[in-house]
N, C-alpha and C positions, 0 to 999 in steps of 0.2 A: 662060460658065457663071458660075452666081450663088454669090456667098458670102453665108455667115449667121453670123452675129456673137452669141453672146449678150451681152446687155449689159443683162440685168435686175437682177443681186444686189448685196444690200445692202451688204456687201464689212467685217462689223460688224468684223474686226482690222483696217481702217486708219479706226475711227472718226474719228479727229482730220480726216480728209480728206475721209470721206462723209457728213457732217452736212446738207449743203446740196445734194452731187451724187451722181451714183452712180459707183462705183468706175474705169467706164471712162474717166469725165470728168476722171481724177487727172492733173495734166499732168506730163510729161516733155520739161525742156526748153522750157517755155511751152507746148507742145502737149497736147492729151488724148491718153493711151494708146491710146485707140480710131482715134484718127485716125493714128497712128503707124501700126498696124497695118492699117488698111485703103490705106494708103500702098505699105503693103509686098506687098499682095496687088496693087494698082493697078499698081504696077513692073512687074508681068508678066503685066500685059492682061488681068486681072479687075477690072472695076470696075462691076458690077450689084451690088449691097449690100443684105441683109435685115437689120437690126439689128432682134433682141429685147429689149423695153423692159421694165422692170418699175419698181423702184424710182426715182423721181425722174425717169420717162422724159422728165419736159417738158424738162427740162436738156438733155439729148440732140436734140430736136426744134428750142430753140431756139439752141444753137450751131449744126447743119445750116442752117437758116434765115438762120440770119447769115452762114454762109458764100458761100450764095448768092446775099444781099443783097451782101455786101463785098467779097468773094474776085475783086474786078476791075479793074482798069485801067478809069477812067472820066471822062468829060468830063462838067463840068456845067454851064449856062449860068443864073448866078442872076437875072439879068435875065429870062427864060423858064421855068424851073424845067425844062429840058431835061437830062435827061443819058442819055449815051450808054455804052453798055458798048463796052471795047474787046478786053478778053481775059482768059480765066480759066483759070486750073491746073486745073478739073476740070469744065470744058464735057462732056464724055464720062464723068460719073459719072452714077450711076444709083442712089439710095439709099431703100429702103422702109422705113418703119420702123414698127413692129407693135408693138402695145400686148399683150403676152402676160398680164398682172394679175402683180400683186405677192409673191404667195406661190405662185406658179408653180414648180416647179424643173427641174434643168436639160433633164429629156427631155420634159417638159410643152410648154415652151418651144420645145423643135426641132418639139414636133407642130404645134403654133399656127400653125407657118410652111409647114406642109405644103402650104396652097391657093396660096401665093405661090411658093413654091419650084417648084411642080409636079411632073410626072413625069420629070424632070430627074437626072443627075448634080450634086454642088453639094459644093463647100467647107464647113464648120462652123470655126469656133476660139471661143475665150472670148475676151472682150474687155479681158484682162485678165496676156495673155503675151506678150512678144517674141521671136524667133529671127532668123537669119540663114539661116535656111530655104531653100533654094534649091525654090520652088513648081514651077519644071516636071519637076523631078528627082520630086518626090512624085507629081506627075500621073500622070507615066511609071509611075513604078513601080503604082500605083493601077491601071491601066489594064494591065499586065503581067500579074498576078495574077487579076485576072476576080472577084474576093470581092464582098461588099456593103459591105464598111468597110475604111479604112486609118485608123491612128491612127497619129501622128508619138512614137516612143519617144524619149525621152531621157533622157541621165544626170541624176540631183537635183544641184541645188549642193549642194557642200559648204559644212557650216556652219563649217569649221575650216580653218586654212591647211595644207598637207600637205606633210611632211616624207619624203624620203630616205635612209635611214642604212647608214652602211657602219662598225659597229661605232658609236663616239660621234663619228662626221664625218660631218656631214652634206651629204651629195654633191648634195641634189635640194630648194629650198622654192619652193614657189607658195604665195601668198595667197590661199585659201578660193576654189580652182579646181572645175572641174565632176568630182563623183565618178567614179572611176575604172570600177567595179562595179555593177551594177544598174541597170535602168532602170526609167522611170514613164510614166504618161500625160504627153505634152505637147501635148494637145488637136492641133490645124493637122490634123483630120483632111479626108479625100475621102470619101464617100459615096454610095451608089445609094439613089433614091429608096424601095426596098422596107424600106428599114433604120426606115421610119415606123412599118409593123406590125410592129415588135419595141418599141415606145413605147405604154404599156395609156394613158396620161392624164396630168391636171396636177402627180398626187404622183410620177410615177416621175423617181428620180434616175440621167439618160442613162450615168452612170457605175457603176451599176449594174446592175440587171438589164437592160436592152438588152442591154451591152457582153459582161456575162457569157451570155447567150442568144448573140449573134450568134460568141462564142468557140468554143461549147459546138458549136453548128452548125457550126464550119469557115467562117465567115463574116466574122472581124476577121485581119487583116492589120498587123503595124507594120512602117514606115518608119524605119528607124531613123537618129538626128539626132544626129552626135558633135559638133557644134558649139557656137555659144551659144547657149543659151534660158536665159529668166528672166521668170515670173511675178514678180505683184506685190503678193504677198498683205498684208505686211509693211510699214510704213514703213521700216522696213531695205532691204528689196527696193526700195522708191521711192528712197532714197538711194542705191541702188548703180546704179541706171538713170541717176541725177541725172547724179551722177558720169561716169558715162561720158557722158553727154550733153557736160558742162562740160570733159571732157575733148576732145573731137572724134573720139573712139575708141567709138561706137556701135556695136556689131557689125553691129545690122539693119539700117544706113544704109551703101550702097555712093556712087561716085562715078564708075560707067564703065558706058556702055553697052551693052548685049546687042548681039553682033554676033560674027560668026566673023572673029579677029583674025590673023593669021599674025607672030608675032614670033620672031625665031631657031630657024625651021622649027616652031614646035611653033604649034599651033592650038587654039584655047580659046576658052570664050563667055563674058561678062562683060554686065553691066546696070546703066544707073543705075538708082539708086531714088529719090530725093527731094532731094537734097543741094543741090541748086538752088533749091530752094522751101522751105526746112528754116526762114527765120524766121515765129516765131509774126505771124500776125493780129491787128491791135486787130479788136474785135468789140463793136459799140454797144449797149446795152441796148433792148430793144423795150417801143414800147408794149401 
């Protein structure tokens, strides 16, 4: 199943980070946030990616090409200039990079991907948000209801700390938790190809007319995700994500392999994400 990722926006609220690169290439722990997102999907077996490019799309192209060149163990003979590639972490990844033009809106970018995505169900998300979402459960939920579209509903991140009071005594203190009330669109969609018919053209914002029409038609369902979710809209957001990486406490990264495991009489499922391959890779400049 293909994974479409929108990576063409300018990211104006991250201006100091995005003057020379698109927002999905802003690094968290030395790795572009786009690559974190892709690794999450790959860990669940979804390794066919379609990336919608726009603003400074050449930066993403160059990064992918550098990964293809350099993300390998290799042997080099300086005498013969012979290079032997031994291993790559991305041997079974397929990445299609599609220029969807600079000023195209989100809906238009999705529609421009239609020829590549084909007439099949696909995942869709934005290139600036991370979550510890169980993609198997998301897909199973989508398959269970038979509608055209599923979006992941999340609690909005709180701007301030949360207090529970008993009179003047604080009984619970949480520093900037997820809000306990209200739901917002957290992306991480599963869509049927008929959704393309709800998009008029390049000027269409997917979050407006298409989702509104799908909702009116009874074709839009919400998968409720109550655990970690965080977008990267501001420098403050980036610093939060960076701090989670530095503390080795990034919720979107797991460190166990998905399998049926029996412990203390309880069967549970778990999955390795990409902890073993987390170290940033140096990439060289391309001439």
